[in-house]
N, CA, C and O atoms as a DFTB+ gen file, in Angstrom:
472 C
 N C O
     1  1     105.869     -65.298    -183.982
     2  2     106.568     -66.262    -185.001
     3  2     106.803     -67.541    -184.775
     4  3     107.582     -67.717    -183.839
     5  1     106.361     -68.629    -185.359
     6  2     106.483     -69.751    -184.840
     7  2     108.015     -70.605    -185.222
     8  3     108.762     -70.432    -186.186
     9  1     108.093     -71.241    -184.460
    10  2     109.886     -71.899    -184.931
    11  2     109.969     -72.123    -186.451
    12  3     110.768     -71.430    -187.080
    13  1     109.373     -72.839    -186.961
    14  2     109.059     -73.430    -188.556
    15  2     109.432     -71.965    -189.526
    16  3     110.328     -71.877    -190.366
    17  1     108.424     -70.857    -189.105
    18  2     108.430     -69.555    -189.567
    19  2     109.537     -69.003    -189.577
    20  3     109.841     -68.457    -190.638
    21  1     110.405     -68.948    -188.573
    22  2     111.426     -68.273    -188.371
    23  2     112.523     -68.973    -189.252
    24  3     113.109     -68.355    -190.140
    25  1     112.803     -70.460    -188.927
    26  2     113.517     -71.003    -189.687
    27  2     113.115     -70.943    -191.493
    28  3     113.865     -71.412    -192.350
    29  1     112.169     -70.460    -191.703
    30  2     111.928     -70.432    -193.341
    31  2     112.120     -69.132    -193.704
    32  3     112.341     -68.836    -194.878
    33  1     112.041     -68.048    -192.534
    34  2     112.661     -66.967    -192.989
    35  2     113.779     -66.747    -192.842
    36  3     114.150     -65.744    -193.451
    37  1     114.715     -67.381    -192.138
    38  2     116.328     -67.167    -191.829
    39  2     116.679     -68.163    -193.088
    40  3     117.659     -67.619    -193.596
    41  1     116.456     -69.048    -193.662
    42  2     116.650     -69.511    -194.891
    43  2     116.425     -68.654    -195.963
    44  3     117.353     -68.542    -196.764
    45  1     115.251     -67.928    -196.192
    46  2     114.982     -66.891    -196.867
    47  2     116.154     -65.666    -197.420
    48  3     116.492     -65.388    -198.571
    49  1     116.577     -65.114    -196.171
    50  2     117.239     -64.146    -195.914
    51  2     118.623     -64.717    -196.090
    52  3     119.508     -63.937    -196.440
    53  1     118.874     -65.809    -195.918
    54  2     120.365     -66.329    -196.305
    55  2     120.328     -66.427    -197.688
    56  3     121.285     -65.952    -198.299
    57  1     119.181     -67.084    -198.479
    58  2     119.464     -66.996    -199.587
    59  2     119.608     -65.538    -200.726
    60  3     120.241     -65.332    -201.761
    61  1     118.677     -64.751    -199.904
    62  2     118.643     -63.694    -200.943
    63  2     120.051     -63.189    -200.362
    64  3     120.782     -62.882    -201.304
    65  1     120.500     -63.055    -199.455
    66  2     121.651     -62.684    -199.084
    67  2     122.779     -63.134    -199.935
    68  3     123.569     -62.275    -200.327
    69  1     122.970     -64.499    -200.304
    70  2     123.957     -65.048    -201.262
    71  2     123.896     -64.661    -202.696
    72  3     124.873     -64.865    -203.417
    73  1     122.625     -64.025    -203.232
    74  2     122.626     -63.322    -204.646
    75  2     122.713     -61.692    -204.522
    76  3     122.837     -60.922    -205.474
    77  1     122.618     -61.327    -203.112
    78  2     122.468     -59.897    -203.349
    79  2     123.478     -59.209    -202.223
    80  3     123.575     -57.984    -202.153
    81  1     124.116     -59.973    -201.472
    82  2     125.423     -59.280    -200.619
    83  2     126.039     -58.310    -200.873
    84  3     126.204     -57.379    -200.085
    85  1     126.530     -58.376    -202.145
    86  2     127.653     -57.266    -202.772
    87  2     126.787     -55.922    -202.847
    88  3     127.363     -54.840    -202.724
    89  1     125.423     -55.987    -203.045
    90  2     124.774     -54.519    -203.127
    91  2     124.330     -53.792    -201.884
    92  3     123.722     -52.725    -201.801
    93  1     124.791     -54.647    -200.877
    94  2     124.496     -54.168    -199.085
    95  2     125.597     -53.148    -198.778
    96  3     126.696     -53.027    -199.319
    97  1     125.128     -52.545    -197.930
    98  2     126.567     -51.322    -197.181
    99  2     127.235     -52.378    -196.377
   100  3     126.581     -53.371    -196.057
   101  1     128.608     -52.242    -195.986
   102  2     129.306     -52.937    -195.392
   103  2     128.863     -53.453    -193.773
   104  3     129.216     -54.476    -193.187
   105  1     127.934     -52.310    -193.289
   106  2     127.195     -52.477    -191.948
   107  2     125.898     -53.791    -192.030
   108  3     125.627     -54.754    -191.313
   109  1     125.359     -53.257    -193.213
   110  2     124.608     -54.348    -193.477
   111  2     124.781     -55.688    -193.899
   112  3     123.889     -56.537    -193.882
   113  1     125.768     -55.837    -194.221
   114  2     126.319     -57.091    -194.943
   115  2     126.672     -57.812    -193.289
   116  3     126.252     -58.893    -192.875
   117  1     127.415     -56.991    -192.679
   118  2     128.025     -57.319    -191.074
   119  2     126.977     -57.600    -190.233
   120  3     127.358     -58.444    -189.421
   121  1     126.247     -57.399    -190.116
   122  2     124.762     -57.178    -189.179
   123  2     124.019     -58.396    -189.660
   124  3     123.424     -59.145    -188.886
   125  1     124.062     -58.530    -190.676
   126  2     123.225     -59.864    -191.625
   127  2     123.840     -60.863    -190.918
   128  3     123.256     -61.418    -189.988
   129  1     125.333     -61.259    -191.366
   130  2     126.097     -62.092    -191.195
   131  2     126.208     -62.677    -189.756
   132  3     126.265     -63.902    -189.645
   133  1     126.234     -62.111    -188.956
   134  2     126.086     -62.164    -187.688
   135  2     124.655     -62.496    -186.857
   136  3     124.460     -63.147    -185.831
   137  1     123.894     -61.885    -187.604
   138  2     122.375     -62.272    -186.799
   139  2     121.785     -63.519    -187.600
   140  3     121.042     -64.377    -187.123
   141  1     122.236     -63.458    -188.845
   142  2     121.602     -64.924    -189.782
   143  2     122.486     -65.799    -189.904
   144  3     122.086     -66.961    -189.835
   145  1     123.851     -65.584    -190.107
   146  2     124.686     -66.850    -190.312
   147  2     125.454     -67.505    -189.423
   148  3     125.953     -68.612    -189.623
   149  1     125.605     -66.623    -188.091
   150  2     126.473     -66.663    -186.970
   151  2     125.652     -66.816    -185.925
   152  3     126.225     -67.072    -184.866
   153  1     124.425     -66.733    -185.895
   154  2     123.264     -66.842    -184.770
   155  2     123.108     -65.963    -183.646
   156  3     122.221     -66.235    -182.836
   157  1     124.033     -64.665    -183.418
   158  2     124.393     -63.865    -182.457
   159  2     122.797     -63.482    -182.425
   160  3     121.988     -63.532    -183.351
   161  1     122.603     -63.077    -181.035
   162  2     121.530     -62.654    -180.704
   163  2     121.201     -60.842    -180.652
   164  3     122.207     -60.427    -181.228
   165  1     120.581     -59.913    -180.380
   166  2     120.627     -58.671    -181.175
   167  2     121.657     -57.917    -180.011
   168  3     122.480     -57.036    -180.262
   169  1     121.363     -58.535    -178.646
   170  2     122.456     -58.155    -177.686
   171  2     123.646     -58.212    -177.730
   172  3     124.396     -57.337    -177.296
   173  1     124.120     -59.651    -178.463
   174  2     125.406     -59.863    -178.748
   175  2     125.947     -58.855    -179.631
   176  3     126.877     -58.110    -179.323
   177  1     125.205     -58.853    -180.979
   178  2     125.566     -57.659    -181.601
   179  2     125.825     -56.370    -181.230
   180  3     126.711     -55.624    -181.648
   181  1     124.796     -56.125    -180.230
   182  2     124.774     -54.648    -179.899
   183  2     125.928     -54.283    -178.989
   184  3     126.381     -53.148    -178.839
   185  1     126.390     -55.513    -178.340
   186  2     127.607     -55.216    -177.167
   187  2     129.112     -55.316    -178.031
   188  3     130.259     -55.016    -177.698
   189  1     128.611     -55.806    -179.127
   190  2     129.962     -55.685    -180.255
   191  2     130.361     -54.588    -180.621
   192  3     131.512     -54.215    -180.396
   193  1     129.321     -53.743    -181.368
   194  2     129.457     -52.610    -182.232
   195  2     129.013     -51.598    -180.787
   196  3     128.966     -50.403    -181.078
   197  1     128.795     -51.812    -179.790
   198  2     128.564     -50.638    -178.490
   199  2     127.209     -49.777    -179.306
   200  3     127.250     -48.618    -179.721
   201  1     126.246     -50.567    -179.367
   202  2     125.322     -49.743    -179.985
   203  2     123.705     -50.399    -179.460
   204  3     123.588     -51.620    -179.349
   205  1     122.912     -49.782    -179.262
   206  2     121.823     -50.350    -178.758
   207  2     120.887     -51.557    -179.416
   208  3     121.130     -51.894    -180.574
   209  1     120.285     -51.924    -178.999
   210  2     119.641     -53.304    -179.324
   211  2     118.282     -52.707    -180.330
   212  3     118.015     -53.408    -181.306
   213  1     117.835     -52.039    -180.211
   214  2     117.200     -51.533    -180.742
   215  2     117.721     -51.077    -182.538
   216  3     117.227     -51.419    -183.612
   217  1     118.904     -50.185    -182.217
   218  2     119.776     -49.725    -182.907
   219  2     120.180     -51.136    -184.145
   220  3     120.022     -50.932    -185.349
   221  1     120.632     -52.334    -183.685
   222  2     120.914     -53.545    -184.421
   223  2     119.808     -54.044    -184.861
   224  3     120.005     -54.732    -185.862
   225  1     118.055     -53.957    -184.339
   226  2     117.079     -54.418    -184.935
   227  2     116.930     -53.563    -186.137
   228  3     116.923     -54.044    -187.270
   229  1     116.815     -52.343    -185.902
   230  2     116.483     -51.503    -186.867
   231  2     117.074     -52.107    -188.182
   232  3     116.524     -52.645    -189.143
   233  1     118.637     -51.782    -187.842
   234  2     119.409     -51.966    -189.185
   235  2     119.353     -53.438    -189.561
   236  3     119.602     -53.639    -190.750
   237  1     119.099     -54.462    -188.866
   238  2     118.540     -55.863    -189.278
   239  2     117.278     -55.769    -190.188
   240  3     117.316     -56.327    -191.284
   241  1     116.172     -55.100    -189.799
   242  2     115.176     -54.690    -190.671
   243  2     115.235     -54.284    -191.859
   244  3     114.649     -54.850    -192.782
   245  1     116.245     -52.827    -192.041
   246  2     116.351     -52.287    -193.108
   247  2     117.155     -52.872    -194.146
   248  3     117.003     -52.597    -195.337
   249  1     117.989     -53.659    -193.712
   250  2     118.893     -54.906    -194.470
   251  2     117.750     -55.557    -195.183
   252  3     117.588     -55.312    -196.378
   253  1     116.972     -56.339    -194.568
   254  2     115.561     -57.485    -194.774
   255  2     114.984     -56.635    -196.245
   256  3     114.861     -57.048    -197.398
   257  1     114.764     -55.563    -195.758
   258  2     113.746     -54.945    -196.813
   259  2     114.447     -54.269    -197.956
   260  3     113.840     -53.870    -198.950
   261  1     115.886     -54.138    -197.769
   262  2     116.779     -53.829    -198.949
   263  2     116.736     -55.130    -200.008
   264  3     116.537     -55.144    -201.223
   265  1     116.990     -56.173    -199.100
   266  2     116.952     -57.472    -199.918
   267  2     115.751     -58.204    -200.613
   268  3     115.868     -59.069    -201.480
   269  1     114.515     -57.694    -200.067
   270  2     113.408     -58.123    -200.662
   271  2     112.976     -56.905    -201.894
   272  3     112.237     -57.001    -202.874
   273  1     113.688     -55.889    -201.425
   274  2     113.310     -54.904    -202.876
   275  2     114.159     -55.253    -203.768
   276  3     113.659     -55.238    -204.893
   277  1     115.837     -55.734    -203.721
   278  2     116.213     -55.949    -204.657
   279  2     115.574     -57.045    -205.275
   280  3     115.391     -56.808    -206.469
   281  1     115.079     -58.384    -204.850
   282  2     114.441     -59.519    -205.084
   283  2     113.434     -59.283    -206.061
   284  3     113.306     -59.794    -207.173
   285  1     112.709     -58.396    -205.455
   286  2     111.304     -57.833    -206.517
   287  2     111.644     -57.230    -207.637
   288  3     110.952     -57.470    -208.627
   289  1     112.620     -56.441    -207.738
   290  2     112.915     -55.732    -209.157
   291  2     113.838     -56.971    -210.051
   292  3     113.610     -57.196    -211.240
   293  1     114.864     -57.682    -209.278
   294  2     115.882     -58.209    -210.360
   295  2     115.117     -59.958    -210.366
   296  3     115.113     -60.711    -211.341
   297  1     114.451     -60.294    -208.820
   298  2     113.906     -61.801    -209.093
   299  2     115.006     -63.131    -209.167
   300  3     114.649     -64.288    -209.387
   301  1     116.357     -62.712    -208.942
   302  2     117.422     -64.041    -208.926
   303  2     117.010     -65.363    -207.988
   304  3     117.465     -66.502    -208.102
   305  1     116.170     -64.957    -207.173
   306  2     116.303     -65.808    -206.103
   307  2     114.999     -66.541    -206.882
   308  3     115.250     -67.726    -207.102
   309  1     114.112     -66.262    -207.196
   310  2     112.982     -66.608    -207.861
   311  2     113.195     -67.730    -209.197
   312  3     112.827     -68.896    -209.343
   313  1     114.006     -66.738    -210.118
   314  2     114.598     -67.608    -211.321
   315  2     115.542     -68.833    -210.660
   316  3     115.646     -69.873    -211.311
   317  1     116.093     -68.736    -209.622
   318  2     117.276     -69.844    -209.136
   319  2     116.190     -71.121    -209.136
   320  3     116.315     -72.111    -209.857
   321  1     114.936     -70.867    -208.040
   322  2     114.290     -71.691    -207.547
   323  2     113.876     -72.443    -208.807
   324  3     114.081     -73.653    -208.898
   325  1     113.127     -71.535    -210.065
   326  2     112.670     -72.326    -210.945
   327  2     113.746     -73.039    -211.874
   328  3     113.348     -73.964    -212.581
   329  1     115.148     -72.649    -211.918
   330  2     115.747     -73.461    -212.765
   331  2     115.950     -74.817    -212.020
   332  3     116.214     -75.865    -212.608
   333  1     115.775     -74.674    -210.424
   334  2     116.314     -76.101    -209.624
   335  2     115.078     -76.778    -209.955
   336  3     115.221     -77.898    -210.446
   337  1     114.004     -76.393    -209.811
   338  2     112.792     -77.410    -210.071
   339  2     112.629     -77.741    -211.526
   340  3     112.005     -78.762    -211.815
   341  1     113.051     -77.097    -212.327
   342  2     112.937     -77.525    -213.670
   343  2     114.052     -78.540    -214.223
   344  3     113.868     -79.339    -215.141
   345  1     115.476     -78.331    -213.357
   346  2     116.234     -79.539    -213.716
   347  2     115.857     -80.810    -213.150
   348  3     116.304     -81.835    -213.665
   349  1     114.892     -80.884    -211.894
   350  2     114.677     -81.634    -211.062
   351  2     113.766     -82.867    -212.094
   352  3     113.970     -84.066    -212.287
   353  1     112.640     -81.854    -212.640
   354  2     111.515     -82.376    -213.275
   355  2     112.467     -83.428    -214.738
   356  3     112.082     -84.533    -215.121
   357  1     113.899     -82.565    -215.382
   358  2     114.311     -83.140    -216.497
   359  2     115.211     -84.575    -215.810
   360  3     115.696     -85.492    -216.472
   361  1     115.231     -84.466    -214.773
   362  2     115.943     -85.154    -214.398
   363  2     114.909     -86.795    -213.960
   364  3     115.131     -87.966    -214.265
   365  1     114.086     -86.332    -213.366
   366  2     112.554     -87.112    -213.571
   367  2     112.383     -87.918    -214.702
   368  3     112.439     -89.145    -214.619
   369  1     112.132     -87.197    -215.980
   370  2     111.979     -87.584    -216.990
   371  2     112.692     -88.225    -217.796
   372  3     112.225     -88.989    -218.641
   373  1     114.056     -87.963    -217.612
   374  2     115.111     -89.057    -218.024
   375  2     115.187     -90.007    -217.245
   376  3     115.039     -90.959    -218.011
   377  1     115.359     -90.553    -215.918
   378  2     115.065     -91.580    -215.358
   379  2     114.048     -92.775    -216.040
   380  3     114.237     -93.909    -216.478
   381  1     112.740     -91.785    -215.866
   382  2     111.676     -92.377    -216.087
   383  2     111.382     -92.936    -217.588
   384  3     110.363     -93.575    -217.853
   385  1     112.583     -92.561    -218.715
   386  2     112.589     -92.379    -219.993
   387  2     113.112     -94.223    -220.205
   388  3     113.714     -94.975    -219.439
   389  1     112.591     -94.414    -221.494
   390  2     113.265     -95.650    -222.002
   391  2     115.019     -95.490    -222.511
   392  3     115.825     -96.368    -222.822
   393  1     115.114     -94.531    -222.462
   394  2     116.862     -93.962    -223.009
   395  2     117.755     -95.295    -222.373
   396  3     117.566     -95.694    -221.224
   397  1     118.567     -95.797    -223.134
   398  2     119.861     -96.378    -222.692
   399  2     120.358     -95.976    -221.257
   400  3     120.274     -94.826    -220.824
   401  1     120.840     -96.951    -220.619
   402  2     121.586     -96.754    -219.440
   403  2     122.514     -95.559    -219.316
   404  3     122.474     -94.644    -218.494
   405  1     123.423     -95.788    -220.394
   406  2     124.517     -94.826    -220.815
   407  2     124.351     -93.622    -221.214
   408  3     125.300     -92.841    -221.157
   409  1     123.123     -93.225    -221.696
   410  2     122.825     -92.109    -222.217
   411  2     122.104     -91.537    -221.036
   412  3     122.542     -90.402    -220.848
   413  1     121.117     -91.871    -220.100
   414  2     120.366     -91.259    -219.027
   415  2     121.789     -90.987    -218.233
   416  3     121.698     -90.026    -217.469
   417  1     123.001     -91.586    -218.249
   418  2     124.190     -91.351    -217.117
   419  2     124.621     -89.969    -218.058
   420  3     124.876     -88.959    -217.401
   421  1     124.712     -89.872    -219.498
   422  2     125.186     -88.600    -219.793
   423  2     124.535     -87.500    -219.796
   424  3     125.069     -86.401    -219.942
   425  1     123.519     -87.661    -219.660
   426  2     122.190     -86.750    -219.394
   427  2     122.306     -86.283    -218.018
   428  3     122.411     -85.079    -217.783
   429  1     122.294     -87.129    -217.127
   430  2     122.415     -86.839    -215.752
   431  2     123.653     -86.104    -215.501
   432  3     123.669     -85.196    -214.671
   433  1     124.859     -86.494    -216.275
   434  2     125.810     -85.742    -215.748
   435  2     125.810     -84.382    -216.435
   436  3     126.483     -83.508    -215.889
   437  1     125.149     -84.073    -217.560
   438  2     124.571     -82.806    -217.868
   439  2     123.913     -81.658    -216.896
   440  3     124.299     -80.498    -216.755
   441  1     123.094     -82.147    -216.433
   442  2     122.055     -81.687    -215.282
   443  2     123.170     -81.631    -214.231
   444  3     123.618     -80.501    -214.031
   445  1     123.695     -82.618    -213.534
   446  2     124.663     -82.477    -212.676
   447  2     125.346     -80.889    -212.743
   448  3     125.243     -79.984    -211.915
   449  1     126.204     -80.920    -214.271
   450  2     126.858     -79.580    -214.282
   451  2     126.078     -78.713    -214.432
   452  3     126.682     -77.681    -214.140
   453  1     124.715     -78.394    -214.818
   454  2     124.171     -77.257    -214.914
   455  2     123.733     -77.118    -213.278
   456  3     123.952     -76.004    -212.804
   457  1     123.253     -77.929    -212.542
   458  2     122.932     -77.582    -210.996
   459  2     124.368     -76.989    -210.537
   460  3     124.243     -75.944    -209.899
   461  1     125.353     -77.308    -210.672
   462  2     126.861     -76.730    -210.157
   463  2     126.666     -75.603    -210.064
   464  3     126.732     -74.954    -209.020
   465  1     126.255     -74.985    -211.712
   466  2     126.692     -73.912    -212.051
   467  2     125.565     -72.750    -211.089
   468  3     125.821     -71.567    -210.866
   469  1     124.762     -73.229    -210.804
   470  2     123.934     -72.727    -209.611
   471  2     124.428     -71.728    -208.770
   472  3     123.755     -71.334    -207.818
């Protein structure tokens, strides 16, 4: 796997984790945090929990699968990404429009608030 693909995967897992963390077991949460958030190696996690690297790998792979299953069923990340894109389009349309400057400012403040809720 290339460095770029690894980074993409890490970003996706971190985003999925943000949405579905509380639906994972405590062990799944811990291993994913160590591996993806804190950048621990499999060996470091294995030493911390006194288990094999293979066991750590299997726990992480299973947790990744669970996150993907939740996303497949609930689609929270997909909906989030779509909202972000639509808000950016809205911001672009407002800024390109012939609205008065203060109206643009007001609409952009509303878009800012909507983005903050994400």
